[in-house]
C-alpha positions as CSV (number, residue, x, y, z in Angstrom):
1,M,-41.7,37.3,55.1
2,L,-44.8,35.5,54.5
3,H,-45.0,33.5,51.3
4,P,-48.5,32.1,50.9
5,V,-48.7,29.5,48.5
6,L,-52.2,29.2,47.3
7,G,-52.6,26.0,45.1
8,P,-49.8,24.8,43.2
9,D,-46.3,25.9,44.2
10,S,-45.1,28.6,41.9
11,G,-41.4,27.5,42.8
12,E,-38.4,29.3,44.3
13,E,-38.0,31.9,41.6
14,S,-41.4,33.9,42.8
15,R,-39.8,34.3,46.5
16,T,-36.2,34.7,45.3
17,E,-37.4,37.6,43.5
18,F,-39.6,38.7,46.4
19,R,-36.2,38.7,48.7
20,L,-34.7,40.6,45.8
21,L,-37.4,43.6,46.1
22,A,-37.1,43.4,49.7
23,R,-33.5,44.5,49.3
24,S,-34.1,46.9,46.6
25,A,-36.7,48.8,49.1
26,G,-33.7,48.8,51.7
27,L,-34.8,46.1,53.9
28,E,-33.1,43.4,55.6
29,V,-35.3,39.9,55.7
30,V,-34.7,38.3,58.9
31,D,-37.0,35.4,58.6
32,E,-39.7,33.6,56.3
33,V,-42.9,31.6,56.6
34,L,-44.1,29.6,53.6
35,A,-47.7,29.3,53.8
36,P,-49.6,26.4,51.8
37,R,-53.3,26.9,51.4
38,D,-55.8,25.5,48.8
39,A,-57.3,29.1,48.1
40,P,-57.5,32.0,49.8
41,D,-58.3,33.1,53.5
42,P,-61.0,36.1,52.9
43,K,-59.9,37.1,56.6
44,Y,-55.9,36.8,56.1
45,L,-55.2,35.4,53.1
46,V,-53.5,32.5,54.6
47,G,-55.2,30.7,57.7
48,S,-55.0,31.9,61.4
49,G,-52.7,29.1,62.8
50,K,-50.2,30.5,60.4
51,V,-50.7,34.4,61.7
52,D,-50.1,33.1,64.9
53,E,-47.2,31.4,63.7
54,V,-45.8,34.6,61.8
55,R,-46.9,36.4,65.4
56,E,-44.5,34.6,67.3
57,R,-41.5,34.2,64.6
58,A,-41.7,38.2,64.1
59,E,-41.5,38.8,67.9
60,A,-38.6,36.6,68.1
61,S,-36.6,38.2,65.4
62,E,-37.8,41.5,66.6
63,A,-39.0,42.1,62.7
64,Q,-40.4,45.5,62.7
65,L,-42.1,44.9,59.4
66,V,-44.1,41.7,58.0
67,L,-43.9,41.5,54.1
68,V,-46.5,39.5,51.9
69,N,-45.6,38.1,48.9
70,G,-48.9,38.4,47.3
71,R,-51.5,41.2,46.8
72,L,-53.7,42.0,49.8
73,S,-57.2,43.2,49.9
74,P,-58.1,46.1,52.0
75,V,-59.8,43.9,54.5
76,Q,-56.9,41.3,54.8
77,E,-54.4,43.9,55.2
78,R,-56.1,45.6,58.1
79,N,-56.7,42.1,59.8
80,L,-53.1,41.3,59.5
81,A,-51.7,44.3,60.8
82,R,-54.0,44.1,64.0
83,S,-53.2,40.7,64.4
84,L,-49.6,40.6,64.1
85,K,-49.3,44.3,66.1
86,R,-46.7,45.4,63.3
87,G,-46.8,47.0,60.1
88,V,-47.6,45.0,57.1
89,L,-46.5,45.5,53.6
90,D,-48.0,43.4,50.4
91,R,-46.3,43.2,47.1
92,T,-47.9,46.0,45.3
93,T,-47.1,48.5,48.0
94,L,-43.5,47.1,48.7
95,I,-43.2,47.7,44.5
96,L,-44.4,51.2,44.8
97,D,-42.5,52.0,47.7
98,I,-39.3,51.0,45.7
99,F,-40.5,53.2,42.5
100,A,-41.1,56.3,45.1
101,Q,-37.6,55.7,46.4
102,R,-36.0,55.8,42.9
103,A,-37.9,58.3,40.6
104,R,-35.7,61.2,39.8
105,S,-37.6,63.2,37.2
106,H,-40.0,65.6,37.7
107,E,-42.4,63.3,35.4
108,G,-41.4,60.1,37.2
109,K,-42.3,61.6,40.6
110,L,-45.7,62.5,39.3
111,Q,-46.2,59.1,38.0
112,V,-45.2,57.6,41.3
113,E,-47.4,59.9,43.1
114,L,-50.3,59.1,41.1
115,A,-50.0,55.4,41.4
116,Q,-49.6,55.4,44.7
117,L,-52.6,57.6,45.5
118,R,-54.9,55.3,43.2
119,H,-54.0,52.2,45.3
120,L,-54.9,54.4,48.4
121,S,-58.0,55.4,47.4
122,T,-58.6,51.8,47.2
123,R,-57.8,51.1,50.3
124,L,-59.7,54.2,51.7
125,V,-62.8,53.4,49.8
126,R,-62.9,49.8,50.3
127,G,-61.6,49.8,53.6
128,W,-64.1,52.1,55.2
129,T,-67.3,50.6,54.2
130,H,-68.0,49.8,57.6
131,L,-68.3,53.1,58.0
132,E,-70.9,53.6,54.9
133,R,-73.2,51.0,56.2
134,Q,-73.9,52.5,59.6
135,R,-74.6,55.8,58.1
136,G,-76.7,57.7,61.1
137,G,-76.2,55.5,63.3
138,I,-75.4,55.9,66.9
139,G,-71.7,57.9,67.2
140,M,-71.3,57.6,63.4
141,R,-72.8,61.3,62.5
142,G,-71.2,64.5,61.7
143,P,-67.9,64.6,61.9
144,G,-66.3,60.8,61.4
145,E,-68.6,60.7,58.1
146,T,-67.4,64.2,57.2
147,Q,-63.8,63.3,57.4
148,L,-64.2,60.6,55.2
149,E,-66.2,62.6,52.9
150,T,-63.4,64.9,52.9
151,D,-60.5,62.1,52.7
152,R,-62.2,61.0,49.3
153,R,-62.5,64.5,47.7
154,L,-59.0,65.9,48.7
155,L,-57.9,62.7,47.4
156,G,-59.8,62.7,44.3
157,N,-58.9,66.6,43.7
158,R,-54.7,65.3,43.9
159,I,-55.6,62.5,41.2
160,R,-57.0,64.8,38.8
161,Q,-54.2,67.5,39.2
162,L,-51.7,64.9,38.6
163,T,-53.5,63.6,35.5
164,A,-54.1,66.6,34.4
165,R,-50.2,67.7,34.8
166,L,-49.0,64.3,33.4
167,E,-51.2,65.0,30.4
168,K,-49.3,68.5,29.5
169,V,-46.0,66.2,30.0
170,Q,-47.2,63.6,27.7
171,Q,-47.6,66.3,25.2
172,R,-44.4,67.6,24.9
173,R,-43.4,63.9,24.8
174,E,-45.5,63.5,21.9
175,Q,-44.0,66.5,20.1
176,G,-40.7,64.9,21.1
177,R,-41.4,62.0,19.5
178,R,-42.7,64.0,15.8
179,A,-39.4,65.7,15.9
180,R,-37.5,62.3,16.3
181,N,-39.4,61.1,12.9
182,R,-39.0,64.5,10.9
183,S,-34.9,64.0,12.0
184,E,-35.1,60.4,10.2
185,V,-32.9,59.6,13.2
186,P,-34.1,55.8,13.7
187,L,-35.3,54.8,17.8
188,V,-34.2,51.6,19.5
189,A,-36.4,51.0,22.4
190,L,-34.4,48.7,25.2
191,V,-37.0,46.6,26.8
192,G,-36.9,43.8,29.4
193,Y,-37.5,42.2,32.6
194,T,-36.0,44.0,36.0
195,N,-32.4,43.5,36.4
196,A,-31.7,41.8,32.6
197,G,-29.1,44.3,32.6
198,K,-30.8,46.6,29.7
199,S,-29.1,49.5,31.6
200,T,-25.5,48.3,31.7
201,L,-25.9,47.7,27.8
202,F,-27.4,51.1,27.4
203,N,-24.3,52.5,29.4
204,R,-21.8,50.1,27.2
205,L,-23.1,51.3,24.1
206,T,-23.9,55.2,24.6
207,S,-20.9,55.8,27.1
208,G,-23.8,56.9,29.2
209,E,-24.4,57.6,32.8
210,V,-27.7,55.7,33.9
211,M,-27.9,54.0,37.2
212,A,-26.8,50.0,36.7
213,R,-26.7,48.1,39.8
214,D,-27.6,44.3,40.7
215,Q,-30.9,45.3,42.3
216,L,-34.5,45.8,40.9
217,F,-36.0,48.7,39.1
218,A,-32.4,50.5,39.0
219,T,-34.0,52.4,36.6
220,L,-37.3,54.1,36.8
221,D,-36.6,57.3,34.8
222,P,-36.6,57.0,30.5
223,T,-33.3,57.9,29.2
224,V,-32.9,58.8,25.2
225,R,-29.2,59.0,23.7
226,R,-27.7,59.2,20.5
227,I,-25.5,56.9,18.9
228,E,-22.9,57.8,16.2
229,G,-21.9,55.1,13.6
230,L,-23.4,51.8,15.9
231,A,-25.5,50.7,12.6
232,G,-23.7,53.0,9.6
233,S,-25.3,56.4,10.9
234,S,-27.0,57.6,13.7
235,V,-29.3,55.9,16.1
236,L,-31.6,57.0,19.1
237,M,-31.7,54.5,21.7
238,S,-34.1,54.6,25.2
239,D,-33.5,52.8,28.3
240,T,-36.8,52.2,30.2
241,V,-38.4,50.8,33.3
242,G,-38.0,47.2,33.8
243,F,-41.2,44.8,34.1
244,I,-41.8,42.3,36.8
245,R,-44.4,39.9,36.9
246,E,-47.5,40.8,38.6
247,L,-46.6,44.5,38.4
248,P,-49.3,46.4,40.1
249,H,-52.1,48.0,37.4
250,E,-51.7,51.3,39.0
251,L,-48.6,51.5,37.8
252,V,-48.9,50.1,34.4
253,A,-51.8,53.0,34.1
254,A,-49.5,56.1,35.7
255,F,-46.3,54.9,33.7
256,R,-48.6,54.0,30.2
257,S,-46.7,57.5,28.3
258,T,-43.6,56.4,29.5
259,L,-44.1,52.9,28.2
260,E,-46.1,54.0,24.9
261,E,-42.5,55.8,24.3
262,T,-41.6,51.9,22.9
263,L,-44.7,52.4,20.3
264,S,-42.5,55.3,17.9
265,A,-39.2,52.8,17.9
266,S,-37.8,51.4,15.0
267,L,-37.2,48.3,16.4
268,V,-37.4,46.9,20.1
269,V,-34.4,45.1,21.7
270,H,-35.4,42.7,23.7
271,V,-32.9,42.1,26.7
272,I,-33.0,38.9,28.7
273,D,-31.0,37.4,31.1
274,A,-29.6,34.4,29.5
275,A,-28.1,33.1,33.2
276,D,-31.7,32.9,34.9
277,P,-33.3,29.6,35.1
278,D,-36.8,31.4,34.8
279,R,-36.3,33.4,32.0
280,L,-39.1,32.1,29.9
281,Q,-41.6,33.2,32.5
282,Q,-39.4,36.6,32.3
283,Q,-39.7,36.8,28.5
284,S,-43.7,36.1,28.6
285,V,-44.3,38.9,31.2
286,V,-42.1,41.4,29.0
287,E,-43.9,40.2,26.1
288,E,-47.7,40.6,27.6
289,V,-46.9,44.3,28.7
290,L,-45.6,44.6,25.0
291,D,-49.1,43.7,23.8
292,D,-51.2,45.6,26.1
293,I,-49.5,48.8,25.1
294,G,-49.8,48.2,21.1
295,A,-46.3,47.4,20.6
296,G,-46.5,43.9,20.3
297,E,-46.2,43.7,16.7
298,L,-43.4,46.1,16.0
299,P,-39.9,44.9,14.8
300,M,-38.0,42.9,17.9
301,L,-34.6,41.9,18.0
302,K,-34.3,39.3,21.4
303,V,-30.5,39.9,23.2
304,F,-29.7,37.4,25.5
305,N,-27.1,39.3,27.8
306,K,-24.6,37.6,30.5
307,V,-23.7,34.9,28.6
308,D,-20.5,35.1,30.6
309,L,-22.0,33.3,33.7
310,T,-23.5,30.9,31.0
311,E,-21.6,27.8,29.5
312,R,-22.7,29.3,25.5
313,G,-20.7,32.0,24.5
314,P,-21.7,35.2,22.2
315,G,-22.8,34.9,18.8
316,L,-26.0,35.4,16.2
317,E,-29.3,33.2,15.7
318,R,-30.8,33.4,12.5
319,D,-34.3,32.0,11.3
320,A,-34.8,30.1,8.2
321,D,-34.8,33.3,6.0
322,G,-31.5,34.3,7.6
323,R,-32.5,37.1,8.9
324,I,-31.0,38.0,12.9
325,T,-33.6,37.0,15.1
326,A,-31.1,36.9,18.4
327,V,-27.6,37.9,19.8
328,W,-26.0,36.5,22.4
329,L,-23.7,38.9,24.7
330,S,-22.4,40.3,27.8
331,A,-22.7,43.8,28.2
332,E,-20.5,43.8,31.7
333,G,-17.8,42.2,29.6
334,G,-18.2,43.4,26.3
335,E,-18.2,40.3,24.6
336,G,-20.7,39.9,21.4
337,L,-21.0,44.1,21.2
338,D,-19.8,43.9,17.6
339,D,-22.4,41.1,16.8
340,F,-25.1,43.5,17.8
341,A,-23.7,46.5,16.3
342,A,-23.9,44.4,13.5
343,A,-27.5,43.2,14.1
344,L,-28.5,46.7,14.9
345,S,-27.7,47.7,11.0
346,E,-29.2,44.6,9.1
347,R,-32.5,44.9,11.3
348,L,-32.8,48.5,10.9
349,A,-32.3,48.9,7.4
350,E,-34.9,46.6,6.6
351,G,-38.7,47.6,6.2
352,R,-38.4,51.3,5.3
353,I,-40.0,53.0,2.5
354,R,-38.2,55.5,0.8
355,R,-39.8,57.3,-2.3
356,E,-41.8,60.2,-3.9
357,I,-45.6,59.8,-3.8
358,H,-47.9,62.0,-5.7
359,V,-51.4,62.7,-3.4
360,P,-54.4,64.0,-5.2
361,V,-56.6,67.0,-4.0
362,E,-58.6,64.6,-2.9
363,G,-56.5,62.5,-0.7
364,Q,-55.0,65.8,1.4
365,R,-56.3,63.8,4.3
366,L,-53.8,61.6,3.9
367,R,-51.2,64.1,3.4
368,S,-52.0,65.2,6.3
369,R,-51.3,61.9,8.4
370,L,-48.0,62.0,6.8
371,F,-47.4,65.3,8.1
372,D,-48.4,63.8,11.4
373,L,-46.4,61.1,11.8
374,G,-43.6,63.2,10.2
375,V,-42.1,61.4,7.8
376,V,-42.4,64.1,4.9
377,V,-39.0,65.1,4.1
378,D,-39.9,67.4,1.0
379,E,-42.9,68.5,-0.8
380,R,-43.9,70.3,-3.8
381,I,-47.3,71.7,-4.8
382,E,-48.5,71.1,-8.1
383,D,-50.5,73.6,-10.2
384,D,-53.9,71.7,-10.0
385,G,-53.4,71.7,-5.8
386,S,-52.0,68.4,-6.0
387,S,-48.8,67.1,-3.6
388,R,-45.8,65.4,-4.4
389,L,-44.2,64.2,-1.1
390,E,-40.9,62.5,-0.6
391,V,-41.6,60.0,2.2
392,D,-39.3,58.1,4.2
393,L,-41.4,55.7,7.1
394,D,-41.1,52.1,8.4
395,E,-43.5,49.7,6.6
396,R,-45.4,49.4,10.1
397,D,-46.7,53.0,9.7
398,A,-47.3,52.5,5.9
399,R,-49.5,49.3,6.7
400,K,-51.7,51.1,9.5
401,L,-52.2,53.9,6.8
402,A,-53.6,51.3,4.6
403,R,-55.8,50.2,7.2
404,L,-57.8,53.4,7.3
405,R,-61.5,53.3,6.3
406,G,-62.7,54.1,2.8
407,A,-60.6,56.6,-0.1
408,D,-57.6,57.0,2.4
409,G,-56.7,53.8,3.2
410,Q,-57.1,52.5,-0.2
411,L,-54.8,55.8,-1.8
412,A,-52.3,54.8,1.4
413,E,-51.8,51.2,-0.1
414,Q,-51.8,52.2,-3.7
415,L,-49.5,54.9,-3.3
416,L,-46.6,53.3,-0.4
417,L,-47.0,49.4,-0.5
418,N,-47.7,48.8,-3.9
């Protein structure tokens, strides 16, 4: 295992996390090499002296693979494999491999394959540019050049097929979201850094059977379950894939439709490992991903899990206005779950607009948008063609409608926010 340190040392947390990634992939770490360097080497990422050291230690320990705690360019990956005379996996490829092992649903498998092919396409195109520069030269005519073009075409065709299939799955997922909105059952989305304990909390609350293990990315496929009586009424709760620092952009792109399930949530529950010394950095990573998918402004409740491993007991935190902002609990032991149920009840009761509104004939575009959101409970058509709608929606959705351009936005603000 090779740990490049480019510039200031990021600390032991990054190396510990990389060991956990290796273990989660089913690999055994037999040796580790630290490689401090002021700037990345374009050929190997690390210096040639460190490459020699890694080769000698890999031979001595009979290691079959060398894992690199960083992202390698196609050229660096190829050069290292040649010099080390064994397989080389960088951080991105290792995470992709873990996802490939864990995907169980049809959608999850499609998403992982799409991410892998997008990653491979960068290797194929960039890694073979030396052939392009020599087109038409001796030894480069005919089959050699044709095979590269064939590989690119086949890869592109498969990526387009997977993208089209996932678009159909996304359409079905969108229909499910609309149905949930029409059912008036609030959705609570569990998010958090990988291995923070989301699945353990989910199983504890729903009597579910989502795999919960002390390893990274134990859960890949999103799961939604109904909880009766937790917040005074029925609540839907979803468990999603965990986040991690330097999450490969290929995965973020492929799993975007899954992550965007969070956008329909009435409340986002950010589960944090209270016992992890690197928890502030982990919180920042999760918040960045939420901002990237447009979920950063959703109502959020922080849950500090694993208090049984800290000196702090379970309990609630409130802000200056008396609003619950955080819950400290142990999903494994069950301590603090009553506080969590109380927090859900209180937070889900906030910010909902339930009223009857009169939409004039000229406001039918706003009426259509309300139906698209699935927030119309009942409708009566007046003799003049106007509509009387009984609506039940989040204040967040009402404010989005009020930001529409022109008369639609003004009407939405007048009817829903005044």
